[in-house]
C-alpha positions as CSV (number, residue, x, y, z in Angstrom):
1,M,-6.2,89.9,123.7
2,T,-3.7,88.6,126.2
3,G,-2.6,85.2,127.3
4,P,-0.3,82.4,126.2
5,L,-2.7,81.2,123.5
6,Q,-2.7,84.4,121.5
7,G,-2.9,83.6,117.8
8,L,-4.8,80.4,118.3
9,R,-8.2,80.3,116.7
10,V,-11.0,78.1,117.9
11,L,-14.3,77.4,116.2
12,D,-16.9,76.4,118.7
13,I,-20.1,74.8,117.3
14,S,-21.0,73.0,120.5
15,T,-24.0,73.6,122.8
16,I,-25.0,73.5,126.5
17,I,-22.1,73.3,129.0
18,A,-19.2,70.9,128.8
19,A,-17.8,71.5,125.3
20,P,-18.5,75.3,125.4
21,F,-16.7,75.4,128.7
22,A,-13.6,73.8,127.1
23,A,-13.7,76.5,124.4
24,T,-14.2,79.2,127.0
25,L,-11.1,78.1,128.9
26,L,-9.0,78.3,125.7
27,G,-10.4,81.8,125.3
28,D,-9.5,82.8,128.8
29,Y,-5.9,81.9,127.9
30,G,-5.9,84.2,124.9
31,A,-7.4,82.1,122.0
32,D,-9.7,83.8,119.5
33,V,-12.9,81.8,119.9
34,L,-15.8,82.1,117.4
35,K,-19.0,80.5,118.6
36,V,-21.5,79.3,116.0
37,E,-25.2,78.9,116.9
38,M,-28.3,77.9,115.1
39,P,-30.3,80.9,113.8
40,G,-33.4,81.7,115.7
41,A,-33.2,79.4,118.8
42,G,-29.4,79.6,119.4
43,D,-27.7,77.4,122.0
44,G,-30.1,75.8,124.5
45,A,-27.9,77.2,127.3
46,R,-29.5,80.6,126.7
47,G,-32.5,79.2,128.4
48,F,-30.7,78.2,131.6
49,G,-31.4,80.3,134.7
50,P,-30.7,82.3,136.8
51,F,-32.2,85.2,134.8
52,K,-32.1,88.9,135.0
53,D,-34.4,90.9,132.8
54,G,-35.0,87.8,130.8
55,R,-31.2,87.3,130.1
56,S,-29.4,84.1,131.2
57,L,-26.7,85.0,133.7
58,W,-25.2,81.5,133.3
59,W,-24.8,82.1,129.6
60,K,-22.7,85.2,130.2
61,V,-20.1,83.2,132.1
62,I,-20.0,79.9,130.1
63,N,-19.6,81.7,126.8
64,R,-17.6,84.7,127.9
65,G,-14.9,86.1,125.6
66,K,-16.3,84.7,122.4
67,D,-17.4,86.2,119.1
68,L,-20.9,85.1,118.3
69,V,-22.4,84.3,114.9
70,T,-25.4,82.2,113.7
71,L,-25.2,79.6,111.0
72,D,-27.4,76.7,110.0
73,L,-25.2,73.8,109.2
74,R,-28.1,71.7,108.1
75,Q,-28.5,73.9,104.9
76,P,-26.1,73.5,102.0
77,E,-25.4,77.3,102.0
78,G,-24.6,77.1,105.7
79,V,-22.1,74.3,105.1
80,A,-20.6,76.2,102.3
81,L,-20.1,79.3,104.5
82,F,-18.7,77.0,107.3
83,K,-16.1,75.6,104.8
84,R,-15.0,79.1,104.0
85,L,-14.5,80.0,107.6
86,L,-12.7,76.8,108.5
87,P,-9.2,77.4,107.0
88,D,-8.6,80.3,109.5
89,F,-9.1,78.0,112.5
90,D,-6.8,75.6,114.4
91,V,-9.4,73.9,116.6
92,L,-13.0,72.8,116.1
93,V,-15.1,72.0,119.2
94,E,-18.3,70.1,118.7
95,N,-20.7,67.9,120.8
96,F,-23.2,66.6,118.3
97,R,-24.2,62.9,118.4
98,P,-21.6,60.7,116.6
99,G,-22.1,60.9,112.8
100,T,-24.1,64.1,112.8
101,L,-21.4,66.2,111.1
102,D,-20.8,63.4,108.6
103,R,-24.4,63.5,107.6
104,W,-24.1,67.3,107.0
105,G,-21.1,66.7,104.7
106,L,-18.5,67.6,107.3
107,S,-16.7,64.4,108.0
108,K,-13.3,64.5,109.5
109,E,-11.8,63.7,106.1
110,V,-13.6,66.7,104.6
111,L,-12.5,68.9,107.5
112,W,-8.9,67.8,107.2
113,Q,-9.0,68.3,103.4
114,I,-9.9,72.0,104.1
115,Q,-7.6,72.4,107.1
116,P,-5.1,69.5,107.3
117,R,-3.8,70.5,110.8
118,L,-7.2,70.9,112.4
119,V,-7.6,69.6,116.0
120,I,-11.2,68.3,116.4
121,L,-12.6,68.0,119.9
122,R,-15.7,65.7,119.9
123,T,-17.5,65.8,123.2
124,T,-20.3,63.3,124.0
125,G,-21.8,61.6,127.0
126,F,-20.3,58.1,126.2
127,G,-17.8,58.6,123.4
128,Q,-17.7,58.0,119.6
129,T,-17.8,54.2,119.9
130,G,-19.5,51.5,122.0
131,P,-23.2,50.5,122.4
132,Y,-24.1,53.8,124.1
133,R,-22.6,56.1,121.5
134,D,-25.9,57.4,120.3
135,R,-27.5,57.9,123.7
136,P,-28.1,61.5,124.8
137,A,-26.5,62.3,128.2
138,F,-26.5,65.2,130.6
139,A,-24.3,65.7,133.7
140,R,-26.7,63.9,136.0
141,V,-26.6,60.8,133.8
142,F,-22.9,60.5,133.4
143,E,-22.1,61.5,137.0
144,A,-24.4,58.6,138.0
145,M,-23.1,56.1,135.5
146,A,-19.5,56.8,136.2
147,G,-19.9,56.1,140.0
148,L,-19.8,59.6,141.4
149,T,-23.4,59.9,142.5
150,Y,-23.4,56.5,144.2
151,I,-20.7,57.5,146.7
152,T,-22.2,60.9,147.5
153,G,-24.8,61.3,150.3
154,E,-25.6,59.9,153.7
155,P,-24.9,56.2,154.4
156,D,-28.6,55.5,155.0
157,G,-29.9,58.0,152.4
158,E,-30.3,58.2,148.7
159,P,-27.4,58.9,146.3
160,M,-26.9,62.6,145.9
161,H,-26.0,65.0,143.1
162,A,-24.1,68.2,143.8
163,G,-26.0,71.4,143.4
164,Y,-24.1,72.1,140.2
165,P,-23.4,69.9,137.2
166,L,-19.8,69.0,138.1
167,G,-19.6,66.4,135.4
168,D,-19.9,69.1,132.7
169,A,-17.2,71.2,134.3
170,I,-14.9,68.2,134.7
171,G,-15.5,67.2,131.1
172,G,-14.8,70.7,129.9
173,L,-11.4,70.7,131.7
174,F,-10.5,67.4,130.1
175,G,-11.5,68.8,126.8
176,A,-9.3,71.8,127.1
177,V,-6.4,69.7,128.3
178,G,-6.8,67.3,125.4
179,V,-6.8,70.2,122.9
180,L,-3.6,71.6,124.4
181,A,-1.9,68.2,124.3
182,A,-2.8,67.9,120.6
183,L,-1.5,71.4,119.9
184,W,1.8,70.7,121.6
185,K,2.5,67.9,119.0
186,R,1.6,70.4,116.2
187,A,3.9,73.0,117.7
188,A,6.8,70.5,118.0
189,D,6.3,69.1,114.5
190,R,5.2,71.6,111.8
191,D,4.3,68.6,109.5
192,A,2.1,66.9,112.1
193,P,-1.4,66.2,110.8
194,G,-4.6,67.2,112.5
195,E,-6.0,65.2,115.4
196,E,-9.4,63.9,116.5
197,I,-10.1,63.9,120.2
198,D,-12.8,61.5,121.4
199,L,-13.9,62.9,124.8
200,S,-16.4,60.8,126.8
201,L,-17.8,62.8,129.6
202,T,-18.6,59.6,131.5
203,E,-15.0,58.6,131.3
204,S,-13.9,62.0,132.5
205,I,-15.8,61.5,135.7
206,L,-14.5,57.9,136.1
207,R,-10.9,59.2,135.7
208,V,-11.2,61.7,138.6
209,L,-12.5,59.0,140.9
210,E,-8.9,57.8,141.1
211,F,-8.7,54.8,143.5
212,L,-12.3,53.5,143.2
213,P,-11.6,51.2,140.2
214,I,-8.3,49.8,141.6
215,E,-10.0,49.3,145.0
216,Y,-12.7,47.2,143.4
217,D,-10.2,45.4,141.1
218,Q,-7.8,44.4,143.8
219,L,-10.0,44.2,146.9
220,G,-13.4,43.5,145.5
221,A,-14.7,46.4,147.5
222,V,-17.6,48.7,146.4
223,R,-17.2,52.0,148.1
224,E,-20.4,53.2,149.8
225,R,-21.7,56.6,150.9
226,S,-20.3,58.1,154.1
227,G,-21.9,61.5,154.2
228,N,-19.5,64.3,155.2
229,R,-17.2,61.8,157.0
230,N,-14.0,61.3,155.1
231,Q,-13.5,57.5,154.5
232,Y,-9.7,57.6,154.2
233,S,-8.7,60.2,156.8
234,S,-9.8,60.9,160.3
235,P,-10.9,63.0,162.0
236,S,-12.4,64.7,159.0
237,A,-16.0,65.8,158.7
238,V,-18.3,68.8,158.9
239,Y,-19.1,70.4,162.2
240,R,-21.4,73.2,163.4
241,T,-20.2,76.0,165.6
242,R,-22.0,77.5,168.6
243,D,-23.1,80.5,166.5
244,G,-24.6,78.4,163.8
245,H,-21.8,78.4,161.2
246,W,-20.3,75.3,159.6
247,V,-16.7,74.3,159.3
248,T,-14.9,71.4,157.6
249,L,-11.8,69.7,159.1
250,A,-9.0,68.0,157.2
251,G,-5.6,66.4,157.9
252,S,-4.4,62.9,157.2
253,T,-0.7,63.5,158.0
254,A,0.7,62.9,161.5
255,A,1.9,66.5,161.9
256,I,-1.5,68.0,161.0
257,W,-3.3,65.5,163.2
258,A,-1.2,66.6,166.1
259,N,-1.8,70.3,165.3
260,N,-5.5,69.7,165.1
261,C,-5.5,68.1,168.5
262,R,-3.6,71.0,170.0
263,A,-6.1,73.4,168.5
264,I,-8.9,71.9,170.5
265,G,-6.8,71.6,173.7
266,R,-6.5,67.8,173.4
267,A,-2.8,67.2,173.0
268,D,-3.4,64.0,175.0
269,L,-4.9,62.4,171.9
270,I,-1.6,62.5,170.1
271,A,0.0,59.8,172.3
272,D,-3.1,57.6,172.4
273,P,-2.1,54.3,170.8
274,R,-5.5,53.9,169.2
275,F,-4.8,57.0,167.1
276,A,-1.2,56.4,166.2
277,T,-1.6,56.1,162.4
278,N,-4.1,57.5,159.9
279,G,-5.5,54.0,159.4
280,Q,-6.1,53.5,163.1
281,R,-7.7,57.0,163.4
282,T,-10.0,56.1,160.5
283,E,-11.1,53.0,162.3
284,H,-12.0,55.2,165.3
285,A,-13.6,57.9,163.1
286,G,-16.8,58.0,165.0
287,E,-15.2,58.7,168.4
288,L,-12.8,61.3,167.0
289,N,-15.5,63.1,165.0
290,R,-17.6,63.3,168.2
291,I,-14.7,64.9,170.1
292,F,-14.1,67.5,167.5
293,S,-17.8,68.1,166.9
294,D,-18.4,68.7,170.6
295,W,-15.5,71.1,170.8
296,C,-16.7,73.1,167.8
297,A,-20.2,73.2,169.2
298,D,-18.9,75.0,172.3
299,H,-17.1,77.7,170.4
300,I,-18.2,80.5,167.9
301,L,-16.7,80.5,164.4
302,D,-14.1,83.1,165.1
303,E,-12.8,81.2,168.1
304,V,-12.6,78.0,166.1
305,L,-10.7,79.5,163.2
306,A,-8.3,81.4,165.5
307,A,-7.5,78.3,167.5
308,F,-6.6,76.3,164.4
309,R,-4.6,79.2,162.9
310,E,-2.6,79.5,166.2
311,N,-1.8,75.8,166.2
312,H,-1.3,75.4,162.4
313,G,-4.2,73.1,162.2
314,V,-6.4,72.6,159.1
315,I,-10.0,73.7,159.2
316,G,-12.1,76.0,156.9
317,P,-15.4,77.8,157.0
318,I,-18.1,76.5,154.7
319,Y,-19.0,79.6,152.6
320,G,-22.1,80.6,150.8
321,I,-21.3,82.6,147.6
322,D,-21.9,85.9,149.5
323,Q,-19.1,85.0,151.9
324,V,-16.9,84.0,149.0
325,F,-17.2,87.5,147.6
326,A,-16.4,89.0,151.0
327,D,-13.4,86.8,151.8
328,P,-10.1,88.8,152.1
329,Q,-8.2,86.2,150.2
330,V,-10.6,86.3,147.3
331,Q,-10.5,90.1,147.3
332,A,-6.8,90.4,147.6
333,R,-6.2,88.0,144.6
334,G,-9.0,89.5,142.5
335,A,-10.5,86.1,142.0
336,I,-13.8,87.8,141.1
337,V,-13.4,90.4,138.4
338,P,-15.7,92.9,136.7
339,V,-16.4,92.1,133.1
340,P,-17.9,94.3,130.4
341,D,-21.5,93.2,129.5
342,E,-23.7,94.5,126.7
343,D,-26.9,94.2,128.8
344,F,-25.9,95.3,132.3
345,G,-22.8,97.4,131.7
346,S,-20.6,95.3,133.9
347,V,-21.0,92.0,135.7
348,R,-18.7,90.2,138.1
349,M,-17.5,86.6,137.6
350,Q,-14.5,84.3,138.2
351,A,-11.1,85.5,137.0
352,V,-8.9,83.3,134.7
353,V,-7.6,80.2,136.4
354,P,-4.7,79.4,136.5
355,R,-2.6,82.6,136.4
356,F,0.3,83.2,134.1
357,T,2.9,85.6,135.4
358,R,4.5,86.6,132.2
359,D,1.5,86.4,129.9
360,P,-1.7,86.5,131.9
361,G,-5.1,85.6,130.3
362,S,-8.1,87.9,130.6
363,V,-11.9,87.9,130.4
364,R,-12.7,90.1,127.4
365,G,-16.4,90.3,127.9
366,A,-19.5,88.4,129.0
367,G,-21.4,86.1,126.7
368,G,-23.6,88.3,124.4
369,G,-26.6,88.2,122.2
370,L,-27.5,85.7,119.5
371,G,-25.7,86.6,116.2
372,R,-24.1,89.7,117.7
373,D,-21.0,89.5,115.5
374,N,-22.6,88.3,112.2
375,R,-22.0,91.5,110.3
376,R,-18.4,91.9,111.4
377,I,-17.3,88.2,111.1
378,Y,-19.0,87.5,107.8
379,G,-18.1,90.9,106.4
380,E,-14.4,91.0,107.5
381,R,-13.5,87.3,107.2
382,L,-15.5,86.3,104.2
383,G,-15.9,89.6,102.5
384,L,-19.7,89.4,102.3
385,T,-21.6,92.6,101.6
386,A,-24.2,94.0,103.9
387,E,-26.8,93.1,101.3
388,E,-25.6,89.5,101.2
389,I,-25.6,89.2,104.9
390,A,-29.1,90.6,105.1
391,D,-30.3,88.1,102.5
392,L,-28.7,85.1,104.3
393,A,-30.4,86.3,107.5
394,K,-33.8,86.6,105.8
395,R,-33.5,83.1,104.6
396,K,-32.3,81.9,108.0
397,V,-29.0,80.6,106.7
398,I,-27.4,82.8,109.4
């Protein structure tokens, strides 16, 4: 194992996407992550497509780099085994409804009695308190209730979700950051007690919306949908090229605005008093977007990109994933890496982000089969014999 978190041990008993993603990120950075699943069914994410030969490919990414065991925490024997495992771990990641672990005899007081410095990450849709604490929530729900879905889509159309559950990914990032913040206090103070982190996925989405709350608070404004037109910078939208490709334009600074104008041969726009500031340009967004859209429609993609490169403008092609794989920057950086996989030999997926120069992280392997490491983990860490492990499996404790 490599990475700056070498030596950190994470016990992941969470399911689906957001919380497991937080644990996976810690594993990317070098932590030793042990994922615990329910015997028989396992994590519900194993049933998420796309599939190849009946195997979930999504599973292989979201739970990469983890050791995998099964354990039924609803059974007293399962709880007893869990308590024996816990002293070896620094972090516990869970996403059960509030109070679930307490009912199983694993309250935070019990957990801290066993491991006083344990960092507990609790991930739920709405948090551990409040009237919605017991409600189930998936990404589409908390994206909607935090305000993200409302501002996404065409002005005269329905609110839109992205084609991927961004809320889960954003929540997982906040979860990993929260764990690292708690660990810093422990590193700075060897006597610091454990920490409980209450991560609301709805609040995670709300946090990244930045100016929407203060805009409403101070101006009474409810931001509406604007399609692909940027509401705070202009010109900035999505345009189609003559050969049928799509590009996206950006640039709110005066210098980039001028460069973008030169790229389309319209340096005259720079001195136009209607477009002197970003605010004024935003007021005339419709006219400016038509100018840039018409120019792109008269040129093929390579001509568009070359003109903007030559004039130091800011425009980018809108890629499908096949084009991401083929992009020279992605290839040069090794942003997609081959990873060992027990089913298909090798699969390709995203590299570790961000990159550490002195102590880089790594992807040790794709997510594997249910209970793959039962024999090794229970044998090596708890000293159980092969017969004891087989008996626990037969009784579906593991």
